[in-house]
C-alpha positions in Angstrom: -28.7 -47.5 -75.5 -25.3 -47.7 -73.8 -24.9 -45.9 -70.5 -22.8 -42.8 -70.3 -19.5 -43.2 -68.4 -18.7 -41.3 -65.3 -17.7 -37.8 -66.4 -15.3 -37.4 -63.5 -11.7 -38.8 -63.5 -12.2 -39.8 -59.9 -15.1 -39.9 -57.4 -18.3 -38.4 -58.7 -19.5 -36.0 -56.0 -23.1 -36.1 -57.2 -23.3 -39.7 -56.2 -22.9 -38.6 -52.6 -26.5 -37.3 -52.6 -28.5 -39.1 -49.8 -31.2 -39.9 -52.4 -28.9 -42.2 -54.3 -26.2 -43.3 -51.8 -28.0 -46.4 -50.5 -28.2 -47.7 -54.1 -24.6 -46.6 -54.8 -23.5 -48.3 -51.5 -25.0 -51.7 -52.4 -23.7 -51.6 -56.0 -20.2 -50.8 -54.8 -20.2 -53.6 -52.2 -21.3 -56.1 -54.9 -18.8 -55.0 -57.5 -16.0 -54.9 -55.0 -16.8 -58.4 -54.0 -16.8 -59.5 -57.6 -13.4 -57.8 -58.2 -11.8 -59.4 -55.2 -13.2 -63.0 -55.4 -11.0 -64.3 -58.2 -7.9 -62.8 -56.7 -8.2 -64.6 -53.3 -9.7 -68.0 -54.3 -9.3 -70.8 -53.4 -7.9 -70.2 -50.0 -10.3 -67.3 -49.2 -13.8 -66.4 -50.1 -15.4 -62.9 -50.1 -18.8 -62.7 -48.4 -21.3 -59.9 -48.5 -22.7 -59.5 -45.0 -25.2 -57.0 -43.6 -26.4 -55.3 -40.4 -29.7 -53.7 -39.7 -30.1 -50.4 -37.9 -33.0 -48.0 -37.4 -33.0 -44.7 -39.3 -35.1 -42.2 -37.4 -37.8 -40.2 -39.2 -38.3 -36.7 -38.0 -40.7 -35.8 -40.8 -44.4 -35.5 -39.5 -47.0 -36.8 -41.9 -50.3 -35.1 -42.3 -53.0 -37.0 -44.1 -55.0 -35.3 -46.8 -58.2 -37.0 -45.8 -58.9 -39.2 -42.7 -62.1 -41.2 -42.5 -63.1 -42.8 -39.2 -65.5 -45.7 -39.0 -67.3 -45.4 -35.7 -69.3 -48.5 -36.3 -68.9 -50.9 -33.4 -67.0 -54.1 -34.3 -68.4 -57.0 -32.5 -67.1 -59.9 -34.5 -64.8 -62.1 -32.4 -61.1 -62.0 -33.1 -59.0 -65.1 -33.6 -58.7 -65.4 -29.9 -62.5 -65.5 -29.5 -62.8 -62.0 -27.8 -65.3 -59.5 -29.1 -64.0 -55.9 -29.2 -65.3 -52.4 -30.1 -62.9 -50.1 -31.9 -62.6 -47.1 -34.2 -60.8 -48.0 -37.4 -58.8 -45.5 -39.5 -59.6 -46.1 -43.1 -58.5 -44.6 -46.5 -61.6 -45.8 -48.4 -64.8 -43.8 -48.7 -67.8 -44.7 -46.6 -71.2 -45.3 -48.2 -72.8 -42.8 -45.7 -71.5 -39.4 -45.2 -69.9 -38.7 -41.7 -68.3 -35.6 -40.2 -65.1 -36.0 -38.2 -62.1 -34.0 -37.2 -58.8 -34.4 -38.9 -56.1 -36.2 -36.7 -53.4 -33.9 -35.3 -50.7 -36.0 -36.9 -49.7 -39.5 -37.8 -46.9 -41.3 -35.9 -44.4 -42.9 -38.3 -42.2 -45.7 -36.9 -38.5 -45.6 -37.6 -37.5 -47.3 -40.8 -35.1 -50.3 -40.5 -32.2 -50.0 -42.9 -30.0 -52.8 -44.1 -26.4 -52.0 -44.8 -23.8 -54.2 -46.4 -20.1 -54.8 -45.8 -17.6 -57.4 -47.0 -15.8 -60.1 -45.1 -12.9 -62.2 -46.4 -12.9 -65.6 -44.8 -10.0 -68.1 -44.7 -11.4 -71.4 -45.9 -8.1 -73.1 -44.9 -8.9 -72.3 -41.3 -12.6 -73.1 -41.0 -14.0 -69.9 -42.5 -12.3 -67.6 -40.0 -12.8 -63.9 -40.8 -9.4 -62.3 -41.7 -10.5 -59.0 -43.2 -13.5 -56.7 -43.0 -14.1 -54.1 -45.7 -16.4 -51.2 -44.9 -17.8 -48.5 -47.2 -19.1 -45.7 -45.0 -22.6 -44.4 -45.2 -24.3 -41.2 -44.1 -25.7 -43.0 -41.1 -22.2 -44.2 -40.0 -21.0 -40.6 -40.1 -24.0 -39.1 -38.2 -23.2 -39.1 -34.4 -25.8 -40.3 -31.9 -27.6 -42.5 -34.4 -28.2 -46.2 -34.4 -26.1 -46.5 -37.6 -23.2 -44.7 -36.0 -23.3 -46.7 -32.8 -23.5 -50.0 -34.6 -20.6 -49.1 -36.9 -18.4 -48.1 -34.0 -19.2 -51.2 -32.1 -18.5 -53.4 -35.1 -15.2 -51.7 -35.7 -14.2 -52.1 -32.1 -15.0 -55.9 -32.2 -13.1 -56.2 -35.5 -9.9 -54.7 -34.1 -10.2 -56.5 -30.8 -10.5 -59.8 -32.7 -7.2 -59.2 -34.6 -9.0 -58.9 -37.9 -7.7 -56.6 -40.8 -9.9 -53.6 -41.4 -10.3 -51.6 -44.6 -12.4 -48.4 -44.2 -13.4 -46.5 -47.4 -14.9 -43.0 -46.9 -16.2 -41.6 -50.2 -18.5 -39.1 -48.5 -17.4 -35.5 -47.8 -20.3 -34.9 -45.5 -20.6 -36.1 -41.9 -18.3 -36.6 -39.0 -14.9 -38.3 -39.0 -15.4 -41.9 -37.8 -12.4 -43.8 -39.1 -10.3 -46.0 -36.8 -7.0 -44.0 -36.6 -7.2 -40.9 -34.3 -8.1 -37.8 -36.3 -5.3 -35.7 -34.8 -2.7 -38.3 -35.9 -4.3 -38.4 -39.4 -4.4 -34.7 -39.8 -0.7 -34.4 -38.7 0.4 -37.2 -41.0 -1.5 -35.9 -44.0 -0.3 -32.4 -43.5 3.2 -33.6 -44.1 2.4 -36.1 -46.9 -0.2 -34.4 -49.0 0.0 -31.1 -50.8 -3.2 -29.2 -51.0 -6.7 -30.4 -50.0 -8.2 -33.8 -50.0 -11.8 -35.0 -50.0 -11.8 -38.7 -49.6 -10.0 -41.1 -47.3 -9.2 -44.8 -47.1 -7.7 -46.3 -43.9 -6.2 -49.8 -43.9 -5.3 -51.6 -40.7 -3.3 -54.8 -40.7 -3.7 -56.9 -37.6 0.0 -57.9 -38.0 0.9 -54.3 -37.4 -1.4 -53.2 -34.6 0.1 -49.7 -34.2 0.0 -48.7 -37.9 -2.6 -47.4 -40.3 -2.1 -47.0 -44.1 -3.9 -44.0 -45.5 -5.0 -43.1 -49.0 -6.1 -39.4 -49.2 -7.6 -38.3 -52.5 -8.7 -34.9 -53.9 -11.8 -34.7 -56.1 -9.8 -34.1 -59.4 -7.7 -37.2 -58.8 -8.3 -40.8 -59.8 -9.4 -43.0 -56.9 -6.6 -45.4 -55.9 -5.9 -49.1 -56.3 -5.7 -50.0 -52.7 -4.2 -53.2 -51.2 -6.4 -55.5 -49.1 -4.5 -57.5 -46.5 -5.2 -61.2 -46.0 -4.1 -63.6 -43.2 -1.0 -62.7 -41.2 0.9 -65.8 -42.5 0.1 -64.8 -46.1 2.6 -62.4 -47.7 0.4 -61.6 -50.7 -2.5 -59.1 -50.7 -5.4 -58.5 -53.0 -5.9 -55.2 -54.9 -9.1 -53.3 -55.1 -9.4 -50.7 -57.9 -11.8 -48.2 -56.3 -12.0 -46.1 -59.5 -13.1 -49.2 -61.5 -15.8 -50.0 -58.9 -17.2 -46.4 -59.0 -17.2 -46.3 -62.8 -19.0 -49.5 -63.1 -21.5 -48.4 -60.4 -22.2 -45.2 -62.3 -22.8 -46.9 -65.6 -24.8 -49.9 -64.4 -26.9 -47.6 -62.2 -27.6 -45.3 -65.2 -27.0 -42.3 -63.0 -26.6 -40.1 -66.1 -30.4 -40.3 -66.4 -31.0 -38.7 -63.0 -28.1 -36.5 -62.0 -28.5 -32.8 -62.8 -25.0 -31.4 -63.4 -26.4 -27.9 -63.9 -26.7 -27.8 -60.1 -23.8 -27.8 -57.6 -23.0 -31.2 -55.9 -24.5 -31.9 -52.5 -22.9 -30.2 -49.4 -20.5 -29.5 -48.0 -19.4 -26.7 -50.4 -16.2 -27.2 -52.3 -13.3 -24.7 -52.2 -13.3 -22.0 -55.0 -10.4 -23.7 -56.9 -12.1 -27.1 -56.8 -15.5 -25.6 -57.8 -13.8 -23.8 -60.7 -12.2 -27.1 -61.8 -15.6 -28.9 -61.6 -17.4 -26.2 -63.5 -14.8 -26.2 -66.3 -14.9 -30.0 -66.5 -18.7 -30.2 -66.8 -18.8 -27.5 -69.4 -16.2 -29.3 -71.5 -18.2 -32.5 -71.2 -21.3 -30.7 -72.4 -23.1 -31.4 -69.1 -23.4 -27.7 -68.1 -24.1 -24.7 -70.3 -21.1 -22.5 -71.1 
């Protein structure tokens, strides 16, 4: 059975759900790399890189049943030292025992691996010339390890004279792109009519005081953005973000899991945009009329 195509002409806001975004993120990184590689070879190569951060867990876990083995353990450990301990087990004991339920279970923070792209110049020993970032919820949540690592990586990228492409396809979360938000808002107020929901920022190291912005509203097609290369190279690669999202949607078979009868994840859309979304989904047969 063939997968159903993305029903939206642009970004699918239902993909922004935290339950799916990690999968969406990795697929987009892989497909973007695949799209760029033939354009930049042989001088450049596109590499998928990763960083690891800790995602805190605030959810307490209460076990349904906790069994405690109070039998002394006197067998020596590998170091030759005999110990006595109480062991938490999830298997039933042969003899019945009575014990109190633990107050809670401490869950350690979960390490998360996040991908990004680097374009390296093979003509100059594999020097990194461009970094491409697709933002995640963790990047856009202040005072988290994911946010701190992202800001630090961006600072190092700019200081090293490397081109930076930042792609923000998440409406939720704080603004974290490189250009100052007040400058961005002022510039887009003049350049864009109406609201916008997604933003791409492109920094060329050869123009250190300039950022190129793509602002996109939900009903619009995602843009074909330029990807700068080495400063002595006048050409640029092109990344079709709409093609990447569409392939991600189909390959990920998201039509099997997304419930279009519900509204997309927060933040809430404006009444005109919600009216457009409702009409679109009804026309596609994905929401009852």
